[in-house]
All heavy atoms as an XYZ file, in Angstrom:
691
protein
N      -7.407      9.216      4.130
C      -6.696      8.446      3.007
C      -5.802      7.350      3.577
O      -5.770      6.295      3.126
C      -5.815      9.411      2.086
C      -6.120      9.550      0.755
S      -7.506      8.586      0.056
C      -6.811      7.717     -1.190
N      -4.995      7.766      4.642
C      -4.130      6.786      5.306
C      -4.841      5.622      5.708
O      -4.393      4.424      5.648
C      -3.340      7.480      6.352
C      -2.491      6.672      7.060
C      -1.397      5.965      6.546
C      -2.800      6.209      8.377
C      -0.478      5.123      7.221
C      -1.888      5.351      9.126
C      -0.965      4.816      8.598
O      -0.124      3.880      9.207
N      -6.066      5.799      6.478
C      -6.938      4.700      7.046
C      -7.262      3.777      5.834
O      -7.375      2.642      6.137
C      -8.021      5.238      7.739
N      -7.727      4.328      4.748
C      -8.206      3.434      3.586
C      -7.014      2.623      3.146
O      -7.207      1.341      2.975
C      -8.811      4.273      2.585
C      -9.407      3.359      1.483
C     -10.083      4.198      0.458
N      -9.237      4.820     -0.338
C      -9.587      5.706     -1.431
N     -10.741      5.910     -1.604
N      -8.669      6.152     -2.144
N      -5.880      3.137      3.024
C      -4.746      2.396      2.590
C      -4.337      1.351      3.483
O      -3.986      0.117      3.137
C      -3.535      3.283      2.288
C      -3.550      4.113      0.936
C      -2.329      4.527      0.623
N      -1.568      5.411      1.660
C      -1.466      6.625      1.785
N      -1.990      7.445      0.863
N      -0.883      7.185      2.792
N      -4.478      1.594      4.851
C      -4.211      0.634      5.904
C      -5.212     -0.489      5.863
O      -4.787     -1.625      6.019
C      -4.148      1.353      7.356
C      -3.690      0.453      8.311
C      -3.614      1.204      9.734
N      -4.880      1.784      9.891
C      -5.120      2.829     10.653
N      -4.185      3.634     11.112
N      -6.399      3.214     10.896
N      -6.430     -0.169      5.656
C      -7.513     -1.252      5.640
C      -7.217     -2.131      4.289
O      -7.406     -3.323      4.434
C      -8.874     -0.546      5.498
C      -9.273      0.019      6.707
N      -9.428     -0.656      7.936
C      -9.668      1.310      6.950
C      -9.779      0.237      8.886
N      -9.908      1.391      8.303
N      -6.876     -1.499      3.315
C      -6.609     -2.347      2.002
C      -5.413     -3.277      2.305
O      -5.330     -4.444      1.887
C      -6.288     -1.420      0.807
C      -5.902     -2.204     -0.351
C      -7.670     -0.660      0.513
N      -4.342     -2.703      3.071
C      -3.178     -3.503      3.332
C      -3.487     -4.696      4.111
O      -3.025     -5.821      3.814
C      -2.071     -2.465      4.008
C      -0.997     -3.439      4.496
C       0.128     -3.747      3.630
C      -0.903     -3.681      5.737
C       1.153     -4.486      4.069
C       0.272     -4.398      6.313
C       1.234     -4.857      5.401
O       2.341     -5.541      5.885
N      -4.341     -4.424      5.136
C      -4.592     -5.631      6.014
C      -5.498     -6.558      5.414
O      -5.531     -7.764      5.596
C      -5.274     -5.011      7.458
C      -4.261     -4.555      8.274
C      -4.313     -3.190      8.779
C      -3.216     -5.285      8.765
C      -3.337     -2.734      9.568
C      -2.140     -4.746      9.665
C      -2.240     -3.485     10.019
N      -6.402     -6.111      4.520
C      -7.192     -7.004      3.797
C      -6.414     -7.886      2.782
O      -6.655     -9.171      2.767
C      -8.397     -6.281      2.956
N      -5.501     -7.277      2.172
C      -4.640     -8.028      1.329
C      -3.730     -9.148      2.018
O      -3.509    -10.173      1.550
C      -3.719     -7.073      0.349
C      -4.424     -6.305     -0.626
S      -3.484     -5.149     -1.387
C      -2.624     -6.179     -2.532
N      -3.278     -8.703      3.172
C      -2.322     -9.631      3.993
C      -3.357    -10.672      4.541
O      -2.904    -11.920      4.712
C      -1.622     -8.813      5.156
C      -0.658     -7.914      4.526
S       0.584     -8.730      3.358
C       1.518     -9.675      4.447
N      -4.599    -10.404      4.982
C      -5.432    -11.405      5.441
C      -5.742    -12.376      4.209
O      -5.794    -13.551      4.635
N      -5.973    -11.872      3.104
C      -6.158    -12.704      1.977
C      -4.972    -13.601      1.723
O      -5.232    -14.881      1.463
C      -6.458    -11.988      0.746
O      -7.603    -11.105      1.029
C      -6.654    -12.791     -0.440
N      -3.821    -13.149      1.892
C      -2.616    -13.837      1.705
C      -2.494    -15.004      2.693
O      -2.277    -16.122      2.277
C      -1.364    -12.970      1.908
S       0.215    -13.815      1.828
N      -2.850    -14.745      4.086
C      -2.799    -15.709      5.087
C      -3.886    -16.757      4.773
O      -3.615    -18.049      4.980
C      -2.945    -15.215      6.368
C      -1.767    -14.379      6.981
C      -2.145    -13.775      8.181
C      -0.624    -15.344      7.261
N      -5.105    -16.467      4.422
C      -6.221    -17.294      4.104
C      -5.781    -18.312      2.991
O      -5.966    -19.476      3.049
C      -7.441    -16.529      3.723
N      -5.133    -17.649      1.926
C      -4.754    -18.533      0.781
C      -3.726    -19.550      1.380
O      -3.878    -20.838      0.838
C      -4.109    -17.756     -0.230
C      -5.175    -16.951     -1.051
C      -4.462    -16.069     -2.150
C      -5.929    -17.942     -2.014
N      -2.743    -19.184      2.107
C      -1.773    -20.189      2.548
C      -2.469    -21.264      3.541
O      -2.227    -22.488      3.223
C      -0.611    -19.570      3.403
C       0.472    -19.097      2.635
C       0.830    -17.701      2.552
C       1.237    -20.002      1.854
C       1.899    -17.329      1.868
C       2.527    -19.619      1.108
C       2.732    -18.283      1.043
N      -3.226    -20.820      4.260
C      -3.948    -21.805      5.240
C      -4.916    -22.689      4.504
O      -4.877    -23.961      4.637
C      -4.693    -21.078      6.347
C      -3.667    -20.392      7.294
C      -5.593    -21.986      7.169
C      -4.220    -19.392      8.309
N      -5.657    -22.169      3.653
C      -6.606    -22.953      2.794
C      -5.737    -23.873      1.816
O      -6.268    -25.044      1.688
C      -7.472    -22.111      2.007
C      -8.640    -21.538      2.887
C      -9.416    -20.511      1.881
C      -9.559    -22.487      3.489
N      -4.732    -23.502      1.324
C      -3.995    -24.251      0.367
C      -3.466    -25.502      1.063
O      -3.573    -26.624      0.455
C      -2.847    -23.483     -0.298
N      -2.779    -25.415      2.113
C      -2.210    -26.516      2.807
C      -2.996    -27.143      3.845
O      -2.728    -28.282      4.265
C      -0.820    -26.148      3.316
C       0.123    -25.754      2.224
C       0.492    -24.468      1.914
C       0.522    -26.546      1.086
N       1.248    -24.454      0.765
C       1.252    -25.779      0.248
C       0.274    -27.897      0.779
C       1.740    -26.308     -0.967
C       0.755    -28.376     -0.420
C       1.587    -27.598     -1.247
N      -4.197    -26.612      4.214
C      -5.022    -27.260      5.130
C      -6.172    -27.977      4.538
O      -6.656    -28.930      5.072
N      -6.663    -27.566      3.324
C      -7.840    -28.029      2.728
C      -7.626    -28.468      1.357
O      -7.833    -29.642      1.012
C      -8.986    -26.994      2.768
C     -10.274    -27.622      2.142
C      -9.306    -26.770      4.271
N      -7.105    -27.515      0.572
C      -7.078    -27.948     -1.082
C      -6.011    -28.955     -1.365
O      -6.223    -29.772     -2.239
C      -6.745    -26.525     -1.761
C      -6.551    -26.880     -3.159
C      -7.846    -25.542     -1.422
N      -4.941    -29.075     -0.563
C      -3.919    -30.138     -0.929
C      -4.427    -31.513     -0.883
O      -3.965    -32.393     -1.473
C      -2.797    -30.092      0.028
C      -2.968    -30.456      1.480
C      -1.747    -30.584      2.223
N      -2.007    -30.787      3.631
C      -2.185    -31.937      4.114
N      -2.012    -32.959      3.397
N      -2.451    -32.077      5.427
N      -5.569    -31.721     -0.197
C      -6.203    -33.038      0.001
C      -6.805    -33.381     -1.408
O      -6.918    -34.615     -1.649
C      -7.222    -33.027      1.095
C      -6.774    -32.750      2.409
C      -7.970    -32.539      3.474
C      -5.677    -33.759      2.976
N      -7.303    -32.489     -2.102
C      -7.861    -32.709     -3.522
C      -6.816    -32.603     -4.603
O      -6.865    -33.257     -5.655
C      -9.018    -31.946     -3.746
C     -10.234    -32.405     -2.820
C     -10.980    -33.489     -3.003
C     -10.551    -31.728     -1.553
N     -11.978    -33.545     -2.037
C     -11.758    -32.495     -1.106
C     -10.191    -30.614     -0.823
C     -12.264    -32.073      0.099
C     -10.855    -30.239      0.339
C     -11.925    -31.005      0.769
N      -6.053    -31.452     -4.520
C      -5.176    -31.184     -5.766
C      -3.882    -30.483     -5.198
O      -4.048    -29.216     -4.770
C      -5.939    -30.349     -6.660
O      -5.075    -29.882     -7.801
N      -2.733    -31.110     -5.296
C      -1.570    -30.477     -4.857
C      -1.171    -29.376     -5.819
O      -0.736    -28.261     -5.393
C      -0.455    -31.511     -4.630
C      -0.802    -32.353     -3.408
C       1.010    -30.807     -4.478
C       0.282    -33.389     -3.161
N      -1.235    -29.506     -7.136
C      -0.867    -28.441     -8.075
C      -1.897    -27.179     -7.810
O      -1.257    -25.989     -7.934
C      -1.269    -28.948     -9.365
C      -1.085    -30.444     -9.306
C      -1.647    -30.751     -7.912
N      -3.049    -27.296     -7.370
C      -3.867    -26.190     -7.195
C      -3.443    -25.512     -5.940
O      -3.357    -24.177     -5.818
C      -5.424    -26.471     -7.022
C      -6.168    -25.326     -6.512
C      -5.892    -26.973     -8.467
N      -3.013    -26.383     -4.999
C      -2.487    -25.730     -3.612
C      -1.203    -25.039     -3.929
O      -1.032    -23.977     -3.251
C      -2.326    -26.820     -2.671
N      -0.304    -25.588     -4.628
C       0.818    -24.836     -4.899
C       0.624    -23.332     -5.785
O       1.130    -22.472     -5.459
C       1.888    -25.765     -5.914
C       2.968    -24.989     -6.469
C       2.239    -26.855     -4.977
N      -0.419    -23.425     -6.668
C      -0.760    -22.333     -7.430
C      -1.309    -21.048     -6.470
O      -1.029    -20.088     -6.530
N      -2.075    -21.703     -5.527
C      -2.615    -20.765     -4.412
C      -1.471    -20.084     -3.745
O      -1.509    -18.969     -3.368
C      -3.535    -21.509     -3.458
C      -5.041    -21.783     -4.088
S      -5.989    -22.861     -3.145
C      -6.411    -21.750     -1.747
N      -0.454    -20.988     -3.379
C       0.716    -20.353     -2.613
C       1.412    -19.400     -3.574
O       2.057    -18.408     -2.962
C       1.541    -21.452     -2.211
S       0.905    -22.423     -0.718
N       1.610    -19.690     -4.758
C       2.157    -18.674     -5.649
C       1.567    -17.306     -5.673
O       2.108    -16.273     -5.644
C       2.454    -19.284     -7.114
C       2.825    -18.333     -8.104
C       3.301    -20.497     -7.061
N       0.205    -17.370     -5.798
C      -0.605    -16.228     -5.734
C      -0.364    -15.466     -4.479
O      -0.227    -14.322     -4.389
C      -2.102    -16.422     -6.067
C      -2.967    -15.188     -5.769
C      -2.281    -17.022     -7.447
N      -0.368    -16.247     -3.281
C      -0.212    -15.674     -2.035
C       1.126    -15.120     -1.915
O       1.508    -14.239     -1.057
C      -0.447    -16.719     -0.982
N       2.155    -15.633     -2.536
C       3.559    -15.110     -2.501
C       3.679    -13.710     -3.211
O       4.480    -12.968     -2.723
C       4.503    -16.099     -3.239
C       5.905    -15.788     -3.244
S       6.877    -16.956     -4.042
C       6.381    -16.821     -5.670
N       2.733    -13.408     -4.121
C       2.825    -12.189     -4.804
C       2.076    -11.106     -4.042
O       2.506     -9.914     -4.194
C       2.261    -12.283     -6.213
C       1.984    -11.103     -6.985
C       3.006    -13.317     -7.144
N       1.205    -11.360     -3.240
C       0.424    -10.410     -2.519
C       1.220     -9.506     -1.661
O       0.965     -8.245     -1.623
C      -0.734    -11.032     -1.721
C      -1.774    -11.738     -2.821
C      -1.566    -10.118     -0.856
C      -2.880    -12.429     -2.187
N       2.066     -9.973     -0.709
C       2.793     -9.026      0.244
C       3.670     -7.925     -0.476
O       3.501     -6.764      0.036
C       3.712     -9.996      1.005
C       3.055    -11.266      0.965
C       2.328    -11.379     -0.327
N       4.384     -8.034     -1.511
C       4.934     -7.009     -2.166
C       4.004     -6.045     -2.743
O       4.255     -4.660     -2.676
C       5.914     -7.539     -3.208
C       5.969     -8.949     -2.937
C       4.904     -9.344     -2.099
N       2.937     -6.445     -3.323
C       1.929     -5.519     -3.803
C       1.271     -4.803     -2.611
O       0.880     -3.651     -2.789
C       0.788     -6.273     -4.651
C      -0.285     -5.425     -5.131
C       1.471     -6.890     -5.905
N       0.913     -5.565     -1.546
C       0.327     -4.814     -0.408
C       1.216     -3.755      0.160
O       0.817     -2.748      0.599
C      -0.020     -5.854      0.663
N       2.554     -3.985      0.185
C       3.516     -2.943      0.589
C       3.531     -1.742     -0.256
O       3.563     -0.671      0.163
C       4.909     -3.577      0.718
N       3.460     -2.009     -1.544
C       3.457     -0.872     -2.518
C       1.980      0.027     -2.362
O       2.138      1.209     -2.380
C       3.577     -1.392     -3.975
C       4.827     -1.784     -4.277
S       5.060     -2.283     -5.956
C       4.485     -3.830     -5.982
N       0.966     -0.654     -2.087
C      -0.207     -0.093     -1.859
C      -0.240      0.731     -0.683
O      -0.746      1.841     -0.603
C      -1.415     -1.102     -1.881
C      -2.777     -0.456     -1.295
C      -1.649     -1.635     -3.315
N       0.376      0.199      0.367
C       0.299      0.900      1.680
C       1.273      1.999      1.617
O       1.058      3.049      2.494
C       0.715     -0.145      2.851
N       2.313      1.991      0.981
C       3.405      3.121      0.912
C       3.253      4.135     -0.139
O       4.141      4.967     -0.143
C       4.701      2.444      0.947
C       4.991      1.798      2.221
O       4.627      2.267      3.386
N       5.582      0.507      2.086
N       2.260      3.952     -0.998
C       2.344      4.915     -2.140
C       1.707      6.216     -1.629
O       0.969      6.308     -0.636
C       1.411      4.432     -3.266
C      -0.129      4.384     -2.950
C      -0.790      3.956     -4.138
N      -2.219      3.679     -3.797
C      -3.158      4.593     -3.743
N      -2.820      5.774     -3.847
N      -4.393      4.150     -3.312
N       1.901      7.280     -2.362
C       1.536      8.561     -1.787
C       0.417      9.136     -2.843
O       0.711      8.965     -3.971
C       2.701      9.601     -1.763
C       3.778      9.289     -0.879
C       4.632     10.497     -0.557
N       5.696     10.065      0.334
C       5.741     10.073      1.705
N       4.652     10.370      2.344
N       6.705      9.801      2.374
N      -0.618      9.640     -2.209
C      -1.727     10.213     -3.017
C      -1.460     11.573     -3.262
O      -0.734     12.231     -2.738
N      -2.314     12.198     -4.148
C      -2.184     13.615     -4.323
C      -2.502     14.500     -3.121
O      -2.153     15.630     -3.055
C      -3.315     13.785     -5.556
C      -4.092     12.604     -5.476
C      -3.353     11.501     -4.910
N      -3.329     13.906     -2.225
C      -3.611     14.685     -1.006
C      -2.575     14.533      0.124
O      -2.554     15.213      1.079
C      -4.995     14.304     -0.479
C      -5.122     12.918     -0.067
C      -5.172     11.797     -1.072
O      -5.542     12.179     -2.232
O      -5.002     10.676     -0.791
N      -1.643     13.659      0.025
C      -0.524     13.635      0.945
C       0.488     14.692      0.610
O       1.008     14.825     -0.452
C       0.181     12.181      0.672
C      -0.644     11.006      1.237
O      -1.747     11.314      1.959
O      -0.566      9.832      0.715
N       0.817     15.336      1.734
C       1.579     16.400      1.652
C       3.148     16.262      1.958
O       3.502     16.605      3.035
C       0.978     17.591      2.463
C      -0.564     18.134      2.196
C      -0.541     18.439      0.710
N       0.397     19.668      0.484
C      -0.100     20.795      0.153
N      -1.328     20.892     -0.060
N       0.862     21.693     -0.089
N       3.788     15.476      1.070
C       5.219     15.202      1.465
C       6.095     16.261      0.902
O       7.264     16.210      1.237
C       5.418     13.802      0.884
C       5.242     13.650     -0.547
C       4.052     13.305     -1.202
C       6.163     14.010     -1.644
N       4.257     13.266     -2.586
C       5.483     13.672     -2.882
C       7.506     14.400     -1.765
C       6.083     13.779     -4.088
C       8.189     14.411     -2.903
C       7.412     14.196     -4.107
N       5.535     17.125      0.071
C       6.483     18.077     -0.673
C       6.497     19.438      0.095
O       7.116     20.320     -0.292
C       6.089     18.262     -2.081
C       4.758     18.863     -2.188
C       4.390     20.108     -2.205
C       3.511     18.050     -2.460
N       3.096     20.227     -2.334
C       2.563     19.032     -2.578
C       3.299     16.754     -2.483
C       1.187     18.568     -2.728
C       1.969     16.389     -2.794
C       0.951     17.242     -2.906
N       5.694     19.566      1.102
C       5.383     21.004      1.643
C       6.435     21.348      2.855
O       6.212     22.269      3.495
C       3.968     21.068      2.119
C       3.605     20.108      3.304
O       4.303     19.259      3.526
O       2.473     20.316      3.831
N       7.370     20.440      3.020
C       8.407     20.831      3.953
C       9.100     21.947      3.445
O       9.575     21.993      2.283
C       9.433     19.581      4.153
C       8.742     18.489      5.003
O       7.656     18.769      5.700
O       9.199     17.243      4.812
N       9.607     22.970      4.379
C      10.246     24.076      3.779
C      11.632     23.733      3.294
O      12.380     22.810      3.909
C      10.435     24.989      5.076
C       9.530     24.519      6.124
C       9.180     23.105      5.688
N      12.054     24.231      2.295
C      13.282     23.953      1.490
C      14.515     24.660      2.122
O      15.592     24.375      1.924
C      13.225     24.065      0.108
O      13.120     25.506     -0.265
N      14.171     25.815      2.804
C      15.157     26.601      3.297
C      15.322     27.737      2.497
O      15.990     28.857      2.967
N      14.892     27.917      1.283
C      15.013     29.019      0.332
C      13.633     29.864      0.517
O      12.641     29.336      0.023
C      15.157     28.506     -1.124
C      15.309     29.733     -2.026
O      15.506     30.923     -1.597
O      15.168     29.558     -3.260
N      13.675     31.000      1.066
C      12.400     31.632      1.385
C      11.628     31.994      0.077
O      10.467     31.954     -0.027
C      12.798     32.970      2.133
C      14.173     32.891      2.479
C      14.701     31.649      1.689
N      12.383     32.401     -0.973
C      11.760     32.742     -2.288
C      11.053     31.531     -2.934
O       9.911     31.655     -3.422
C      12.802     33.310     -3.112
C      12.052     33.951     -4.429
C      13.087     34.733     -5.250
C      12.269     35.337     -6.405
N      12.641     36.778     -6.519
N      11.744     30.339     -2.797
C      11.090     29.187     -3.374
C       9.905     28.626     -2.548
O       8.929     28.295     -3.079
C      12.164     28.030     -3.447
O      11.633     26.861     -3.827
N      10.046     28.805     -1.267
C       8.925     28.351     -0.205
C       7.709     29.261     -0.543
O       6.584     28.881     -0.622
C       9.391     28.463      1.053
C      10.340     27.382      1.476
O      10.413     26.324      0.749
O      11.144     27.483      2.451
N       8.084     30.522     -0.671
C       6.892     31.548     -1.008
C       6.261     31.168     -2.390
O       4.911     31.252     -2.466
C       7.389     32.883     -1.067
C       6.399     33.896     -1.263
C       7.082     35.390     -1.300
O       8.041     35.570     -0.593
O       6.417     36.249     -2.015
N       7.097     30.824     -3.371
C       6.496     30.570     -4.694
C       5.667     29.231     -4.624
O       4.487     29.205     -5.181
C       7.615     30.405     -5.633
C       7.271     30.030     -6.964
C       6.673     30.976     -7.975
C       7.272     28.901     -7.799
N       6.506     30.355     -9.165
C       6.758     29.114     -9.053
C       7.674     27.573     -7.407
C       6.796     28.026     -9.926
C       7.536     26.452     -8.377
C       7.165     26.798     -9.581
N       6.081     28.185     -3.938
C       5.349     27.036     -3.826
C       4.050     27.238     -3.089
O       2.932     26.703     -3.330
C       6.131     25.965     -3.173
C       7.111     25.279     -4.135
C       8.490     25.351     -4.205
C       6.693     24.467     -5.283
N       9.011     24.685     -5.243
C       7.978     24.126     -5.920
C       5.611     23.990     -5.786
C       7.992     23.313     -7.070
C       5.496     23.195     -6.827
C       6.822     22.881     -7.444
N       4.100     28.073     -1.922
C       2.971     28.271     -1.226
C       1.953     29.073     -2.117
O       0.737     28.802     -1.988
C       3.266     29.139      0.007
C       4.079     28.385      1.156
O       3.855     27.115      1.091
O       4.653     29.064      1.924
N       2.356     30.029     -2.862
C       1.520     30.590     -3.802
C       0.810     29.675     -4.926
O      -0.534     29.698     -5.027
C       2.264     31.762     -4.626
C       1.222     32.508     -5.538
C       2.073     33.542     -6.358
O       3.242     33.903     -5.860
O       1.717     33.854     -7.467
N       1.606     28.685     -5.316
C       0.936     27.814     -6.216
C      -0.012     26.743     -5.538
O      -1.004     26.366     -6.070
C       2.103     26.836     -6.889
C       2.897     27.484     -7.980
C       3.992     26.665     -8.320
C       2.045     27.846     -9.163
N       0.165     26.582     -4.222
C      -0.746     25.579     -3.455
C      -1.852     26.514     -2.974
O      -2.737     25.787     -2.345
C       0.090     25.088     -2.326
C       1.032     23.947     -2.761
O       0.872     23.449     -3.858
O       1.907     23.619     -1.972
N      -1.817     27.759     -3.089
C      -3.031     28.462     -2.616
C      -3.016     28.767     -1.156
O      -3.976     29.055     -0.484
N      -1.797     28.691     -0.488
C      -1.679     28.894      0.883
C      -1.079     30.424      1.141
O      -0.387     30.693      0.302
C      -0.821     27.899      1.570
C      -1.305     26.487      1.579
C      -0.656     25.555      2.363
N       0.553     25.339      1.716
C       1.737     24.658      2.318
N       1.528     24.232      3.497
N       2.715     24.535      1.636
N      -1.438     30.895      2.220
C      -0.923     32.208      2.677
C       0.076     31.993      3.777
O      -0.099     31.105      4.695
C      -2.085     33.153      3.229
C      -3.160     33.453      2.267
C      -2.585     34.422      1.248
N      -3.607     34.723      0.344
C      -3.340     35.119     -1.042
N      -2.021     35.381     -1.343
N      -4.282     35.321     -1.831
N       1.178     32.664      3.675
C       2.253     32.633      4.668
C       1.733     33.409      5.856
O       1.208     34.475      5.579
C       3.552     33.118      4.152
C       4.005     32.200      2.975
C       5.488     32.397      2.867
N       5.863     30.927      3.120
C       7.054     30.749      3.517
N       7.882     31.570      3.894
N       7.510     29.361      3.758
N       2.188     33.123      7.082
C       1.797     33.868      8.193
C       2.794     34.804      8.519
O       4.040     34.797      8.326
C       1.815     32.909      9.462
C       0.714     31.935      9.335
C       0.641     31.034     10.627
N      -0.182     29.830     10.206
C      -0.093     28.759     10.881
N       0.649     28.592     11.721
N      -0.798     27.620     10.399
């Protein structure tokens, strides 16, 4: 799952760079408002890419760190279907 999120992040950031480069390298020669619009779209992509890359999926085990309370940890392990050693 982590690899897929990383690939999506890099694809989004590559799209962002491509939009900036195309906007001011090519599109501005024909239409400055379109180039500015492309830059506005490119400006929105990095925060969305960061949210995509940092979100946690249902298979990410961020909650399985022991809490320090043995009874609570045993209860959560039972719910998760894991056996304690």
